[in-house]
C-alpha positions as CSV (number, residue, x, y, z in Angstrom):
1,X,-21.1,34.1,-12.9
2,X,-18.1,35.0,-15.0
3,X,-15.9,35.6,-12.0
4,X,-16.8,32.1,-10.7
5,X,-15.9,30.7,-14.1
6,X,-12.5,32.3,-13.9
7,X,-12.0,31.1,-10.4
8,X,-12.8,27.5,-11.5
9,X,-10.6,27.7,-14.6
10,X,-7.7,29.0,-12.3
11,X,-8.2,26.2,-9.8
12,X,-8.2,23.6,-12.6
13,X,-5.0,25.2,-14.1
14,X,-3.3,25.2,-10.7
15,X,-4.1,21.6,-10.2
16,X,-2.7,20.6,-13.6
17,X,0.5,22.6,-12.8
18,X,0.8,20.8,-9.4
19,X,0.3,17.4,-11.1
20,X,3.0,18.2,-13.6
21,X,5.4,18.7,-10.7
22,X,4.4,15.3,-9.3
23,X,5.0,13.7,-12.7
24,X,8.4,15.2,-12.7
25,X,9.1,13.8,-9.2
26,X,8.0,10.3,-10.1
27,X,9.7,10.4,-13.5
28,X,13.0,11.2,-11.7
29,X,12.6,8.0,-9.7
30,X,11.8,5.9,-12.8
31,X,14.9,7.2,-14.4
32,X,16.9,6.2,-11.5
33,X,15.2,2.8,-11.6
34,X,16.0,2.4,-15.3
35,X,19.7,3.2,-14.8
36,X,19.9,0.8,-11.9
37,X,18.1,-1.9,-13.8
38,X,20.7,-1.5,-16.6
39,X,23.5,-2.0,-14.1
40,X,21.9,-4.9,-12.2
41,X,19.5,-6.8,-14.6
42,X,19.8,-10.2,-13.1
43,X,19.8,-9.0,-9.5
44,X,16.6,-6.9,-10.1
45,X,14.9,-10.0,-11.6
46,X,16.0,-12.0,-8.5
47,X,14.8,-9.3,-6.2
48,X,11.5,-8.9,-8.0
49,X,10.7,-12.6,-7.4
50,X,10.8,-12.0,-3.6
51,X,7.8,-9.6,-3.9
52,X,4.3,-11.0,-3.5
53,X,2.7,-10.5,-6.9
54,X,-0.8,-11.3,-5.4
55,X,-0.6,-8.4,-3.0
56,X,0.5,-6.2,-5.9
57,X,-2.1,-7.5,-8.3
58,X,-4.8,-7.1,-5.8
59,X,-3.8,-3.5,-5.1
60,X,-3.8,-2.8,-8.8
61,X,-7.5,-3.9,-9.0
62,X,-8.3,-1.9,-6.0
63,X,-6.9,1.3,-7.4
64,X,-8.3,0.8,-10.8
65,X,-11.8,0.3,-9.2
66,X,-11.3,3.4,-7.1
67,X,-10.5,5.5,-10.1
68,X,-13.8,4.4,-11.6
69,X,-15.8,5.2,-8.5
70,X,-14.4,8.7,-8.2
71,X,-15.1,9.3,-11.9
72,X,-18.7,8.1,-11.3
73,X,-18.9,10.5,-8.4
74,X,-18.2,13.4,-10.6
75,X,-20.9,12.2,-13.0
76,X,-23.3,11.9,-10.1
77,X,-22.8,15.4,-8.9
78,X,-23.1,16.8,-12.4
79,X,-26.5,15.2,-12.5
80,X,-27.4,16.6,-9.1
81,X,-27.3,13.2,-7.4
82,X,-25.8,14.3,-4.2
83,X,-26.4,11.1,-2.2
84,X,-24.9,8.9,-5.0
85,X,-21.9,11.2,-5.2
86,X,-21.3,10.9,-1.4
87,X,-21.6,7.1,-1.6
88,X,-19.1,6.9,-4.4
89,X,-16.7,9.2,-2.7
90,X,-16.7,7.0,0.5
91,X,-16.4,3.9,-1.6
92,X,-13.3,5.5,-3.1
93,X,-11.9,6.2,0.4
94,X,-12.7,2.7,1.5
95,X,-10.7,1.3,-1.4
96,X,-7.8,3.5,-0.6
97,X,-7.9,2.1,3.0
98,X,-7.9,-1.4,1.6
99,X,-4.8,-0.5,-0.5
100,X,-3.0,0.7,2.5
101,X,-4.0,-2.3,4.6
102,X,-2.7,-4.6,1.9
103,X,0.6,-2.7,1.7
104,X,0.9,-2.9,5.5
105,X,0.6,-6.7,5.5
106,X,2.8,-7.1,2.4
107,X,5.6,-4.9,4.0
108,X,5.2,-6.6,7.4
109,X,5.9,-10.0,5.7
110,X,8.9,-8.6,3.9
111,X,10.3,-6.9,7.0
112,X,9.8,-10.2,9.0
113,X,12.2,-11.9,6.5
114,X,14.7,-9.3,7.0
115,X,14.2,-7.6,3.7
116,X,14.2,-3.8,4.5
117,X,16.7,-0.9,3.9
118,X,19.6,-1.1,6.3
119,X,19.1,-4.7,7.3
120,X,22.1,-7.0,7.5
121,X,20.2,-9.8,5.7
122,X,19.5,-7.4,2.7
123,X,23.1,-6.3,2.6
124,X,24.3,-9.9,2.4
125,X,22.2,-10.3,-0.8
126,X,24.5,-8.0,-2.7
127,X,24.6,-4.5,-4.1
128,X,22.0,-5.1,-6.9
129,X,19.3,-6.5,-4.7
130,X,20.0,-3.8,-2.0
131,X,19.5,-1.1,-4.7
132,X,16.3,-2.7,-5.9
133,X,14.7,-2.8,-2.4
134,X,15.9,0.7,-1.4
135,X,14.2,2.0,-4.5
136,X,11.1,-0.2,-3.9
137,X,10.6,1.0,-0.4
138,X,11.2,4.6,-1.1
139,X,9.0,4.8,-4.3
140,X,6.3,2.6,-3.0
141,X,6.3,4.4,0.4
142,X,6.1,7.9,-1.5
143,X,3.2,6.4,-3.4
144,X,1.5,5.3,-0.3
145,X,1.8,8.7,1.2
146,X,0.1,10.1,-2.0
147,X,-2.7,7.5,-1.5
148,X,-3.2,8.7,2.1
149,X,-3.2,12.4,1.1
150,X,-5.6,11.6,-1.9
151,X,-8.1,9.8,0.4
152,X,-8.0,12.6,2.9
153,X,-8.6,15.2,0.1
154,X,-11.6,13.2,-1.2
155,X,-12.9,12.9,2.4
156,X,-12.8,16.7,2.8
157,X,-14.5,17.3,-0.5
158,X,-17.2,14.7,0.5
159,X,-17.9,16.6,3.7
160,X,-18.1,19.8,1.7
161,X,-20.5,18.0,-0.7
162,X,-22.7,17.0,2.2
163,X,-22.8,20.6,3.3
164,X,-23.8,21.7,-0.1
165,X,-20.6,23.6,-0.7
166,X,-19.9,21.3,-3.6
167,X,-22.9,21.1,-6.0
168,X,-23.9,20.4,-9.5
169,X,-23.1,24.0,-10.4
170,X,-19.7,24.1,-8.6
171,X,-17.8,20.9,-8.4
172,X,-14.3,21.9,-9.3
173,X,-13.0,20.8,-6.0
174,X,-14.3,17.3,-6.6
175,X,-12.9,17.3,-10.1
176,X,-9.4,18.3,-8.8
177,X,-9.4,15.7,-6.1
178,X,-10.3,13.2,-8.7
179,X,-7.5,14.3,-11.0
180,X,-5.1,13.8,-8.1
181,X,-6.5,10.4,-7.5
182,X,-6.1,9.5,-11.1
183,X,-2.5,10.4,-10.8
184,X,-2.0,8.1,-7.8
185,X,-3.6,5.3,-9.9
186,X,-1.4,6.1,-12.9
187,X,1.8,6.0,-10.8
188,X,0.8,2.6,-9.4
189,X,0.2,1.3,-13.0
190,X,3.8,2.0,-13.7
191,X,5.1,0.8,-10.3
192,X,3.4,-2.7,-10.4
193,X,5.1,-4.1,-13.5
194,X,8.4,-2.3,-12.9
195,X,8.8,-3.9,-9.4
196,X,6.6,-7.1,-9.5
197,X,6.8,-8.4,-13.0
198,X,10.4,-8.3,-13.9
199,X,11.3,-11.5,-15.8
């Protein structure tokens, strides 16, 4: 029993260490954003107005809800409610898919208007707006990749739960996947106002 406890503790520590490196990665991007905003305040505000705040707002609600469902999944498995845990895991995955679908339609609309890295139309808008959208596509794209990875991780853990490899006595894998998902949510909470709500 003590060995299992040490394994779980090590797994949790490893996940926190990994999340720390992820925070450093996104913090670097936010620093670049801050410096660029200082250089092009008016252009960043103008560029922000070209983004669809409704898509961004909807995705914020989607991710906040998904953080709630994965947290409830942990509570469910702790109480031995396997079926409820699985249902909540799959709801979380479904919300992740909704997020990615929304992002697909949002980006499709922007690209159809010639607003994407390397486009002549974007270059004509000037250096400041170009910098904004280059940062936007890279950061939001990196975040989208994390959403995909997080949803895949939760799906794997859900399958393991169905096979009783994750139980009320051993649910560290579910906890770690939830921690990763909360990071995905947290990053978006910063991205949304930084890119969509500039005045």
